[in-house]
C-alpha positions as YAML, in Angstrom:
chain: A
units: angstrom
residues:
- id: 1
  name: MET
  ca: [-5.12, 18.92, -6.35]
- id: 2
  name: THR
  ca: [-8.13, 21.12, -6.20]
- id: 3
  name: GLU
  ca: [-11.30, 19.88, -4.03]
- id: 4
  name: PRO
  ca: [-14.25, 18.24, -5.08]
- id: 5
  name: THR
  ca: [-16.54, 20.56, -6.35]
- id: 6
  name: GLY
  ca: [-19.77, 18.07, -7.34]
- id: 7
  name: ALA
  ca: [-22.95, 18.37, -4.80]
- id: 8
  name: SER
  ca: [-23.71, 14.79, -4.57]
- id: 9
  name: ALA
  ca: [-20.89, 12.96, -2.62]
- id: 10
  name: THR
  ca: [-17.84, 13.61, -0.49]
- id: 11
  name: LEU
  ca: [-14.50, 11.82, -1.40]
- id: 12
  name: ASP
  ca: [-12.62, 10.05, 0.86]
- id: 13
  name: SER
  ca: [-9.07, 10.79, 2.16]
- id: 14
  name: PRO
  ca: [-6.40, 9.69, -0.12]
- id: 15
  name: THR
  ca: [-4.65, 6.02, -0.26]
- id: 16
  name: THR
  ca: [-0.96, 5.67, 1.34]
- id: 17
  name: LEU
  ca: [1.40, 4.39, -1.51]
- id: 18
  name: THR
  ca: [4.28, 1.86, -0.66]
- id: 19
  name: GLN
  ca: [7.71, 2.03, -2.01]
- id: 20
  name: GLN
  ca: [6.63, -0.89, -4.32]
- id: 21
  name: ASP
  ca: [3.42, 0.88, -5.31]
- id: 22
  name: ARG
  ca: [5.55, 4.30, -6.35]
- id: 23
  name: LEU
  ca: [8.15, 2.30, -8.20]
- id: 24
  name: ALA
  ca: [5.71, 0.27, -10.00]
- id: 25
  name: LEU
  ca: [4.21, 4.02, -11.32]
- id: 26
  name: TYR
  ca: [7.43, 4.84, -12.38]
- id: 27
  name: GLU
  ca: [8.40, 1.30, -14.31]
- id: 28
  name: GLN
  ca: [4.73, 1.62, -16.52]
- id: 29
  name: MET
  ca: [5.83, 5.74, -16.94]
- id: 30
  name: VAL
  ca: [9.04, 4.31, -18.51]
- id: 31
  name: LEU
  ca: [7.88, 1.78, -20.31]
- id: 32
  name: ILE
  ca: [4.98, 3.90, -22.04]
- id: 33
  name: ARG
  ca: [7.80, 6.41, -22.74]
- id: 34
  name: THR
  ca: [10.18, 3.93, -24.31]
- id: 35
  name: TYR
  ca: [7.36, 2.68, -26.33]
- id: 36
  name: GLU
  ca: [6.14, 5.94, -27.76]
- id: 37
  name: LEU
  ca: [9.91, 7.05, -28.55]
- id: 38
  name: ALA
  ca: [10.14, 3.48, -30.50]
- id: 39
  name: ILE
  ca: [7.05, 4.10, -32.38]
- id: 40
  name: GLN
  ca: [8.39, 7.73, -33.03]
- id: 41
  name: ARG
  ca: [11.55, 6.32, -34.04]
- id: 42
  name: GLU
  ca: [10.14, 3.47, -36.70]
- id: 43
  name: TYR
  ca: [7.69, 6.01, -38.08]
- id: 44
  name: HIS
  ca: [10.07, 8.35, -39.28]
- id: 45
  name: ALA
  ca: [12.42, 5.96, -40.10]
- id: 46
  name: ASP
  ca: [11.24, 5.74, -44.18]
- id: 47
  name: LYS
  ca: [8.49, 8.56, -44.86]
- id: 48
  name: GLY
  ca: [10.83, 10.01, -47.43]
- id: 49
  name: PRO
  ca: [11.03, 12.94, -49.09]
- id: 50
  name: GLY
  ca: [8.48, 15.14, -48.53]
- id: 51
  name: PHE
  ca: [7.06, 13.45, -45.32]
- id: 52
  name: ASP
  ca: [4.32, 11.41, -46.98]
- id: 53
  name: ILE
  ca: [2.39, 9.82, -44.04]
- id: 54
  name: GLY
  ca: [1.18, 6.88, -46.39]
- id: 55
  name: LYS
  ca: [4.64, 5.71, -46.69]
- id: 56
  name: GLY
  ca: [6.57, 3.47, -44.66]
- id: 57
  name: LEU
  ca: [6.10, 0.25, -42.42]
- id: 58
  name: ILE
  ca: [3.62, 2.79, -39.96]
- id: 59
  name: PRO
  ca: [1.26, 4.15, -42.74]
- id: 60
  name: GLY
  ca: [-1.07, 6.98, -41.68]
- id: 61
  name: GLU
  ca: [-1.23, 9.66, -38.97]
- id: 62
  name: MET
  ca: [0.53, 9.10, -35.42]
- id: 63
  name: HIS
  ca: [-0.38, 11.02, -31.98]
- id: 64
  name: LEU
  ca: [2.03, 10.16, -29.50]
- id: 65
  name: ALA
  ca: [0.90, 10.93, -25.70]
- id: 66
  name: ALA
  ca: [4.91, 11.24, -24.16]
- id: 67
  name: GLY
  ca: [4.33, 13.57, -21.21]
- id: 68
  name: GLN
  ca: [0.57, 12.12, -20.71]
- id: 69
  name: GLU
  ca: [2.15, 8.87, -19.07]
- id: 70
  name: PRO
  ca: [1.29, 10.08, -15.24]
- id: 71
  name: VAL
  ca: [-2.38, 10.09, -16.27]
- id: 72
  name: ALA
  ca: [-2.91, 6.67, -17.53]
- id: 73
  name: VAL
  ca: [-0.84, 5.09, -15.17]
- id: 74
  name: GLY
  ca: [-2.48, 6.96, -11.94]
- id: 75
  name: VAL
  ca: [-5.70, 6.05, -13.12]
- id: 76
  name: CYS
  ca: [-5.44, 2.52, -14.46]
- id: 77
  name: ALA
  ca: [-3.39, 1.35, -11.20]
- id: 78
  name: HIS
  ca: [-6.96, 0.74, -9.72]
- id: 79
  name: LEU
  ca: [-8.24, -1.29, -12.57]
- id: 80
  name: THR
  ca: [-8.19, -4.99, -13.55]
- id: 81
  name: GLY
  ca: [-8.68, -6.25, -16.92]
- id: 82
  name: ASP
  ca: [-12.59, -6.85, -16.40]
- id: 83
  name: ASP
  ca: [-13.17, -3.46, -16.04]
- id: 84
  name: ALA
  ca: [-13.50, -1.01, -19.65]
- id: 85
  name: VAL
  ca: [-11.64, 1.88, -20.52]
- id: 86
  name: THR
  ca: [-12.16, 3.88, -23.68]
- id: 87
  name: ALA
  ca: [-9.55, 5.93, -24.88]
- id: 88
  name: THR
  ca: [-8.77, 8.74, -27.62]
- id: 89
  name: HIS
  ca: [-6.92, 9.19, -30.62]
- id: 90
  name: ARG
  ca: [-3.63, 9.39, -28.84]
- id: 91
  name: PRO
  ca: [-4.06, 5.86, -26.68]
- id: 92
  name: HIS
  ca: [-1.11, 4.26, -26.58]
- id: 93
  name: HIS
  ca: [-0.37, 5.62, -23.02]
- id: 94
  name: PHE
  ca: [-4.09, 4.13, -21.48]
- id: 95
  name: ALA
  ca: [-3.62, 1.19, -23.71]
- id: 96
  name: ILE
  ca: [-0.42, -0.11, -22.22]
- id: 97
  name: ALA
  ca: [-1.30, 1.04, -18.66]
- id: 98
  name: HIS
  ca: [-4.60, -1.06, -18.89]
- id: 99
  name: GLY
  ca: [-2.90, -4.17, -20.05]
- id: 100
  name: VAL
  ca: [-3.68, -4.23, -23.82]
- id: 101
  name: ASP
  ca: [-1.61, -6.96, -25.49]
- id: 102
  name: LEU
  ca: [1.74, -4.70, -26.26]
- id: 103
  name: ASP
  ca: [2.80, -7.50, -29.31]
- id: 104
  name: ALA
  ca: [-0.89, -7.74, -31.10]
- id: 105
  name: MET
  ca: [-1.17, -3.45, -30.25]
- id: 106
  name: THR
  ca: [2.00, -3.07, -32.40]
- id: 107
  name: ALA
  ca: [1.18, -5.32, -35.12]
- id: 108
  name: GLU
  ca: [-2.03, -3.22, -35.69]
- id: 109
  name: ILE
  ca: [0.00, -0.33, -35.50]
- id: 110
  name: PHE
  ca: [2.28, -1.53, -38.24]
- id: 111
  name: GLY
  ca: [-0.86, -2.97, -40.01]
- id: 112
  name: ARG
  ca: [-0.07, -6.76, -39.96]
- id: 113
  name: GLU
  ca: [-2.39, -9.38, -39.84]
- id: 114
  name: THR
  ca: [-1.25, -10.55, -36.24]
- id: 115
  name: GLY
  ca: [-2.46, -6.87, -35.19]
- id: 116
  name: LEU
  ca: [-5.77, -6.76, -32.87]
- id: 117
  name: GLY
  ca: [-7.90, -5.80, -35.82]
- id: 118
  name: LYS
  ca: [-6.19, -7.67, -38.34]
- id: 119
  name: GLY
  ca: [-4.29, -4.88, -39.39]
- id: 120
  name: ARG
  ca: [-7.48, -3.32, -40.45]
- id: 121
  name: GLY
  ca: [-7.76, -0.34, -37.65]
- id: 122
  name: GLY
  ca: [-4.46, 1.11, -37.22]
- id: 123
  name: HIS
  ca: [-2.94, 3.13, -33.91]
- id: 124
  name: MET
  ca: [-6.52, 4.95, -33.51]
- id: 125
  name: HIS
  ca: [-8.71, 2.32, -33.50]
- id: 126
  name: LEU
  ca: [-7.36, -0.60, -30.93]
- id: 127
  name: PHE
  ca: [-9.97, -2.90, -30.11]
- id: 128
  name: ASP
  ca: [-8.94, -5.34, -27.33]
- id: 129
  name: PRO
  ca: [-12.07, -7.36, -25.77]
- id: 130
  name: ALA
  ca: [-9.45, -9.40, -23.79]
- id: 131
  name: VAL
  ca: [-9.32, -6.23, -21.40]
- id: 132
  name: HIS
  ca: [-12.40, -4.15, -22.33]
- id: 133
  name: PHE
  ca: [-10.46, -1.45, -24.44]
- id: 134
  name: SER
  ca: [-11.26, 0.49, -27.33]
- id: 135
  name: CYS
  ca: [-10.21, 4.02, -28.60]
- id: 136
  name: SER
  ca: [-11.41, 6.17, -31.87]
- id: 137
  name: GLY
  ca: [-10.16, 9.27, -34.24]
- id: 138
  name: ILE
  ca: [-13.61, 10.75, -32.90]
- id: 139
  name: ILE
  ca: [-13.48, 13.43, -30.82]
- id: 140
  name: ALA
  ca: [-15.32, 12.23, -27.12]
- id: 141
  name: GLU
  ca: [-16.44, 9.34, -28.87]
- id: 142
  name: GLY
  ca: [-15.76, 6.95, -26.33]
- id: 143
  name: TYR
  ca: [-18.10, 8.73, -23.35]
- id: 144
  name: PRO
  ca: [-21.34, 6.92, -24.98]
- id: 145
  name: PRO
  ca: [-19.83, 3.92, -25.42]
- id: 146
  name: ALA
  ca: [-18.31, 3.85, -21.80]
- id: 147
  name: LEU
  ca: [-21.84, 4.51, -20.47]
- id: 148
  name: GLY
  ca: [-22.92, 1.47, -22.40]
- id: 149
  name: GLN
  ca: [-20.36, -0.59, -20.61]
- id: 150
  name: ALA
  ca: [-21.38, 0.73, -17.19]
- id: 151
  name: PHE
  ca: [-25.02, 0.58, -17.51]
- id: 152
  name: ALA
  ca: [-24.32, -3.49, -18.14]
- id: 153
  name: PHE
  ca: [-22.16, -3.91, -15.50]
- id: 154
  name: GLN
  ca: [-24.71, -2.35, -13.42]
- id: 155
  name: ARG
  ca: [-27.37, -4.45, -14.46]
- id: 156
  name: ARG
  ca: [-25.49, -7.69, -14.05]
- id: 157
  name: GLY
  ca: [-24.60, -6.62, -10.41]
- id: 158
  name: THR
  ca: [-21.14, -6.50, -10.83]
- id: 159
  name: ASP
  ca: [-18.40, -4.33, -9.24]
- id: 160
  name: ARG
  ca: [-16.83, -3.81, -12.54]
- id: 161
  name: ILE
  ca: [-16.30, 0.05, -13.71]
- id: 162
  name: ALA
  ca: [-16.21, 2.00, -16.60]
- id: 163
  name: VAL
  ca: [-13.20, 4.86, -17.37]
- id: 164
  name: ALA
  ca: [-13.66, 7.02, -20.41]
- id: 165
  name: ALA
  ca: [-10.94, 9.55, -21.20]
- id: 166
  name: THR
  ca: [-10.53, 12.33, -23.72]
- id: 167
  name: GLY
  ca: [-9.09, 15.43, -24.18]
- id: 168
  name: GLU
  ca: [-9.79, 18.91, -23.06]
- id: 169
  name: GLY
  ca: [-11.25, 20.14, -25.99]
- id: 170
  name: ALA
  ca: [-13.56, 17.49, -26.02]
- id: 171
  name: ALA
  ca: [-15.19, 18.61, -22.90]
- id: 172
  name: ASN
  ca: [-16.88, 21.09, -25.27]
- id: 173
  name: GLN
  ca: [-18.65, 18.56, -27.35]
- id: 174
  name: GLY
  ca: [-22.14, 17.44, -26.83]
- id: 175
  name: ALA
  ca: [-21.26, 13.68, -26.21]
- id: 176
  name: PHE
  ca: [-19.46, 15.13, -22.93]
- id: 177
  name: HIS
  ca: [-22.19, 17.20, -21.61]
- id: 178
  name: GLU
  ca: [-24.56, 14.06, -22.58]
- id: 179
  name: SER
  ca: [-22.95, 11.42, -21.08]
- id: 180
  name: LEU
  ca: [-22.26, 13.47, -17.82]
- id: 181
  name: ASN
  ca: [-25.72, 13.80, -17.39]
- id: 182
  name: LEU
  ca: [-27.27, 10.21, -18.38]
- id: 183
  name: ALA
  ca: [-24.17, 8.91, -16.01]
- id: 184
  name: ALA
  ca: [-25.62, 10.92, -13.27]
- id: 185
  name: LEU
  ca: [-29.05, 10.22, -13.69]
- id: 186
  name: TRP
  ca: [-28.46, 6.39, -13.57]
- id: 187
  name: LYS
  ca: [-25.66, 7.07, -11.26]
- id: 188
  name: LEU
  ca: [-23.52, 4.68, -13.29]
- id: 189
  name: PRO
  ca: [-19.87, 3.03, -12.38]
- id: 190
  name: VAL
  ca: [-17.91, 5.16, -14.50]
- id: 191
  name: VAL
  ca: [-15.24, 7.50, -14.12]
- id: 192
  name: PHE
  ca: [-14.81, 10.34, -16.93]
- id: 193
  name: VAL
  ca: [-11.24, 11.37, -17.05]
- id: 194
  name: VAL
  ca: [-10.22, 15.04, -19.18]
- id: 195
  name: GLU
  ca: [-6.60, 15.00, -20.24]
- id: 196
  name: ASP
  ca: [-5.88, 18.38, -20.47]
- id: 197
  name: ASN
  ca: [-2.51, 19.04, -22.42]
- id: 198
  name: ALA
  ca: [-3.50, 22.84, -23.05]
- id: 199
  name: TRP
  ca: [-3.60, 22.21, -26.80]
- id: 200
  name: GLY
  ca: [-6.66, 21.16, -28.76]
- id: 201
  name: ILE
  ca: [-4.43, 20.41, -31.94]
- id: 202
  name: SER
  ca: [-3.26, 24.12, -32.86]
- id: 203
  name: VAL
  ca: [-5.82, 25.43, -30.43]
- id: 204
  name: PRO
  ca: [-4.97, 26.91, -26.95]
- id: 205
  name: ARG
  ca: [-7.45, 25.97, -24.47]
- id: 206
  name: SER
  ca: [-7.96, 29.73, -23.14]
- id: 207
  name: ALA
  ca: [-9.10, 30.29, -26.67]
- id: 208
  name: SER
  ca: [-11.83, 27.37, -26.61]
- id: 209
  name: THR
  ca: [-12.89, 26.92, -23.25]
- id: 210
  name: ALA
  ca: [-14.88, 29.53, -20.97]
- id: 211
  name: ILE
  ca: [-13.49, 28.15, -17.69]
- id: 212
  name: PRO
  ca: [-10.10, 27.49, -16.02]
- id: 213
  name: SER
  ca: [-11.33, 23.77, -15.12]
- id: 214
  name: ASN
  ca: [-13.45, 21.08, -16.73]
- id: 215
  name: ALA
  ca: [-13.40, 19.74, -13.34]
- id: 216
  name: ASP
  ca: [-16.10, 22.61, -12.18]
- id: 217
  name: ARG
  ca: [-18.27, 21.27, -15.20]
- id: 218
  name: ALA
  ca: [-19.32, 18.30, -12.87]
- id: 219
  name: ALA
  ca: [-21.38, 20.24, -10.15]
- id: 220
  name: ALA
  ca: [-23.78, 20.93, -13.09]
- id: 221
  name: TYR
  ca: [-24.60, 17.18, -12.70]
- id: 222
  name: GLY
  ca: [-24.21, 16.48, -9.32]
- id: 223
  name: ILE
  ca: [-21.12, 14.44, -9.09]
- id: 224
  name: PRO
  ca: [-17.69, 14.97, -7.93]
- id: 225
  name: GLY
  ca: [-15.39, 16.95, -9.72]
- id: 226
  name: VAL
  ca: [-11.24, 17.09, -9.16]
- id: 227
  name: ARG
  ca: [-8.84, 18.67, -11.10]
- id: 228
  name: VAL
  ca: [-5.22, 17.62, -10.78]
- id: 229
  name: GLU
  ca: [-2.45, 19.98, -11.13]
- id: 230
  name: ASP
  ca: [1.56, 19.75, -11.99]
- id: 231
  name: ASN
  ca: [0.95, 16.31, -13.86]
- id: 232
  name: ASP
  ca: [1.45, 14.59, -10.89]
- id: 233
  name: VAL
  ca: [1.24, 10.84, -10.94]
- id: 234
  name: GLU
  ca: [0.89, 10.17, -7.21]
- id: 235
  name: ALA
  ca: [-1.89, 12.64, -7.25]
- id: 236
  name: VAL
  ca: [-3.84, 11.29, -9.96]
- id: 237
  name: HIS
  ca: [-3.39, 7.78, -7.89]
- id: 238
  name: ALA
  ca: [-4.76, 9.53, -5.20]
- id: 239
  name: ALA
  ca: [-7.84, 10.89, -6.73]
- id: 240
  name: ALA
  ca: [-8.46, 8.36, -8.90]
- id: 241
  name: ALA
  ca: [-8.79, 5.80, -6.08]
- id: 242
  name: GLU
  ca: [-11.17, 7.53, -4.25]
- id: 243
  name: MET
  ca: [-13.19, 8.00, -7.27]
- id: 244
  name: VAL
  ca: [-12.79, 4.05, -8.54]
- id: 245
  name: GLN
  ca: [-13.88, 3.09, -5.04]
- id: 246
  name: ARG
  ca: [-17.02, 5.38, -5.58]
- id: 247
  name: ALA
  ca: [-17.85, 3.90, -8.85]
- id: 248
  name: ARG
  ca: [-17.83, 0.13, -7.46]
- id: 249
  name: SER
  ca: [-19.46, 0.87, -4.34]
- id: 250
  name: GLY
  ca: [-22.70, 1.97, -6.36]
- id: 251
  name: GLY
  ca: [-21.71, 5.75, -5.73]
- id: 252
  name: GLY
  ca: [-22.10, 6.53, -9.61]
- id: 253
  name: PRO
  ca: [-19.58, 8.47, -11.64]
- id: 254
  name: SER
  ca: [-17.12, 11.35, -11.02]
- id: 255
  name: LEU
  ca: [-15.02, 13.52, -12.99]
- id: 256
  name: LEU
  ca: [-11.43, 13.52, -13.33]
- id: 257
  name: GLU
  ca: [-9.64, 16.39, -14.91]
- id: 258
  name: VAL
  ca: [-5.60, 16.43, -15.13]
- id: 259
  name: SER
  ca: [-3.38, 19.55, -16.04]
- id: 260
  name: THR
  ca: [-0.63, 17.29, -18.25]
- id: 261
  name: LEU
  ca: [1.62, 17.85, -21.23]
- id: 262
  name: ARG
  ca: [1.77, 17.15, -24.50]
- id: 263
  name: MET
  ca: [5.51, 17.00, -25.37]
- id: 264
  name: LEU
  ca: [5.56, 15.95, -28.88]
- id: 265
  name: GLY
  ca: [3.04, 17.54, -31.63]
- id: 266
  name: HIS
  ca: [-0.76, 17.10, -32.11]
- id: 267
  name: PHE
  ca: [0.35, 14.55, -34.97]
- id: 268
  name: GLU
  ca: [3.89, 13.36, -35.77]
- id: 269
  name: GLY
  ca: [5.19, 15.72, -38.58]
- id: 270
  name: ASP
  ca: [3.40, 18.88, -36.98]
- id: 271
  name: ALA
  ca: [5.90, 21.62, -36.61]
- id: 272
  name: GLN
  ca: [4.22, 23.57, -33.75]
- id: 273
  name: GLY
  ca: [5.14, 26.49, -34.67]
- id: 274
  name: TYR
  ca: [1.54, 28.00, -32.89]
- id: 275
  name: ARG
  ca: [3.43, 26.87, -29.58]
- id: 276
  name: PRO
  ca: [5.65, 29.66, -27.68]
- id: 277
  name: GLU
  ca: [6.32, 27.90, -24.59]
- id: 278
  name: LEU
  ca: [7.73, 25.09, -27.06]
- id: 279
  name: ALA
  ca: [11.57, 25.55, -25.81]
- id: 280
  name: ASP
  ca: [10.47, 25.11, -22.02]
- id: 281
  name: VAL
  ca: [8.61, 21.89, -22.51]
- id: 282
  name: ALA
  ca: [11.59, 19.35, -21.82]
- id: 283
  name: GLU
  ca: [11.94, 21.22, -18.24]
- id: 284
  name: HIS
  ca: [8.70, 19.86, -17.41]
- id: 285
  name: ASP
  ca: [9.01, 16.39, -18.48]
- id: 286
  name: PRO
  ca: [7.16, 14.20, -16.04]
- id: 287
  name: ILE
  ca: [9.28, 11.12, -15.59]
- id: 288
  name: PRO
  ca: [12.75, 12.65, -14.55]
- id: 289
  name: ARG
  ca: [11.00, 14.84, -12.00]
- id: 290
  name: TYR
  ca: [9.15, 11.72, -10.59]
- id: 291
  name: GLU
  ca: [12.73, 10.04, -10.94]
- id: 292
  name: ALA
  ca: [14.16, 12.55, -8.72]
- id: 293
  name: ALA
  ca: [11.61, 12.26, -6.25]
- id: 294
  name: LEU
  ca: [11.94, 8.46, -5.95]
- id: 295
  name: VAL
  ca: [15.94, 8.91, -5.43]
- id: 296
  name: ALA
  ca: [15.40, 11.57, -2.87]
- id: 297
  name: ASP
  ca: [13.47, 9.34, -1.03]
- id: 298
  name: GLY
  ca: [15.86, 6.13, -1.08]
- id: 299
  name: VAL
  ca: [13.03, 4.25, -3.21]
- id: 300
  name: LEU
  ca: [14.99, 4.24, -6.83]
- id: 301
  name: ASP
  ca: [18.59, 4.01, -7.34]
- id: 302
  name: ASP
  ca: [21.17, 3.96, -10.49]
- id: 303
  name: ALA
  ca: [21.34, 0.39, -10.86]
- id: 304
  name: ALA
  ca: [17.45, -0.17, -10.54]
- id: 305
  name: LYS
  ca: [17.02, 2.77, -13.34]
- id: 306
  name: GLN
  ca: [18.93, 0.98, -15.45]
- id: 307
  name: ARG
  ca: [17.15, -2.11, -15.04]
- id: 308
  name: ILE
  ca: [13.88, -0.69, -15.39]
- id: 309
  name: ALA
  ca: [15.23, 0.92, -18.50]
- id: 310
  name: ALA
  ca: [16.88, -2.51, -19.70]
- id: 311
  name: ALA
  ca: [13.55, -4.21, -19.37]
- id: 312
  name: ALA
  ca: [11.26, -1.44, -20.75]
- id: 313
  name: SER
  ca: [13.60, -1.27, -23.91]
- id: 314
  name: GLU
  ca: [13.97, -5.52, -24.49]
- id: 315
  name: ARG
  ca: [9.95, -5.73, -24.00]
- id: 316
  name: VAL
  ca: [9.15, -3.03, -26.43]
- id: 317
  name: GLU
  ca: [12.03, -4.01, -29.28]
- id: 318
  name: ALA
  ca: [10.70, -7.40, -28.94]
- id: 319
  name: ALA
  ca: [6.99, -6.27, -29.71]
- id: 320
  name: ILE
  ca: [8.50, -3.69, -32.68]
- id: 321
  name: SER
  ca: [10.42, -7.02, -34.18]
- id: 322
  name: HIS
  ca: [7.13, -9.35, -33.96]
- id: 323
  name: ALA
  ca: [5.40, -6.70, -36.09]
- id: 324
  name: LYS
  ca: [7.79, -6.05, -38.19]
- id: 325
  name: ASP
  ca: [7.86, -9.95, -38.85]
- id: 326
  name: SER
  ca: [4.16, -10.58, -38.90]
- id: 327
  name: PRO
  ca: [2.37, -10.63, -42.36]
- id: 328
  name: LEU
  ca: [0.66, -7.81, -43.89]
- id: 329
  name: PRO
  ca: [-3.17, -8.42, -44.75]
- id: 330
  name: ASP
  ca: [-4.22, -9.60, -48.11]
- id: 331
  name: PRO
  ca: [-5.51, -6.94, -50.30]
- id: 332
  name: ALA
  ca: [-8.29, -9.53, -51.84]
- id: 333
  name: GLU
  ca: [-9.60, -9.58, -48.08]
- id: 334
  name: ALA
  ca: [-9.56, -6.31, -47.45]
- id: 335
  name: THR
  ca: [-13.55, -6.66, -46.40]
- id: 336
  name: ARG
  ca: [-13.28, -9.77, -44.75]
- id: 337
  name: TYR
  ca: [-14.19, -8.22, -41.49]
- id: 338
  name: ALA
  ca: [-15.82, -5.32, -42.60]
- id: 339
  name: PHE
  ca: [-19.51, -7.51, -43.03]
- id: 340
  name: ALA
  ca: [-21.34, -10.10, -41.39]
- id: 341
  name: LYS
  ca: [-21.13, -13.41, -42.82]
- id: 342
  name: GLU
  ca: [-24.31, -15.09, -44.21]
- id: 343
  name: ALA
  ca: [-25.66, -18.17, -42.91]
...
C-alpha cells in the first residue's frame, strides 16, 4: 500500500482485524465469486449457435467481476445501508457487498417482473433505494450522482457518506476530475474508488494513462490519495477504514485506487486475444491466496471452507431459482415505468 499523496489531510493508522472480521471478508468474497460463476453459467447456457447475446434467459451483455472481489468487500465492510454506493457496468460485487437484495437483483438480471427495475434495466442498471445503490453502463457516470448524495447527507447534518466506484479508464474522463474538484471544494463526505484491473476493454492502462497511479491525481485537488497493490483485501479494508472515517467526521473526500484483477473478459464472449498475460491470470486469483493466509493463521479450516462454500451456493441457487420462476414483463406495459403518471 502506498502512502497518502494528498496535501490537505493525513490518514490515521490502519484498523486491526479480528479473526471474525477476516472470516467475514472471506465469506463475502466467496459469495460474490459463487454468484458471478453461477450467472456466467446461466448466461452461456442457451445463447445458441453464433453466440447471440439477445437470446436466452439472460439477454444482453454481461460484465462479471471475478477477481475484483477484494475491492468491494474491503470498502463496503465499513458502510451501512444508509450510505450510498454508485458502481460501474461491472457492478455485482459492489451490489452484493453493499447488501442489495440478491433475489431482486438476480430477477432484474434475468429481466423479470420481480426485479429491482421490474425487469426493464438489466444487469448494468441496478437500482436499490433500500440501500442507496445504483450503477450505470456509462463510463464515470456514478461519480457526479455520488456528489449529489454526499451533498444531501452533508446538508442534513448526518454522518452518512457516499462511495463512488469506477475503473481506471474512467479516471481520464472529465466527470472524474470535475467530481474530485467539486468534492474537495465543498469538503463532501465521499470516497472515490478506482478499480485498476489494467484493461479498459482491450486497451492496457499503459497506452491510455500518463501516470502509473491515479492515486497521485488526488494531490491536484488537495485530498488524500492511496493506491493499494496486490489486490489485497485486508489492505483495502485498512485504507478504506481511514477514508470512510475521514468522510464521516467532516474531513472531506479521499481517493482510493486498488490494483485488482479482471479474471474474465471485458464482457462474456470476449476472446481476450489482446491479453498476453492471460495464461497467468488464474495464479493471481485473490480468493485462494486469502484462503491460504487464513488457513496458515488458524482462522480457517477445511470444515469451515466447506460450510462457507455450501452456504454461498445455496443462497445463490435460491436467487437464481427465484428469478427463473418469476414472470416476464408484459410487452403491453413496456412504457409503464418510463413516464410519470398524469394527475
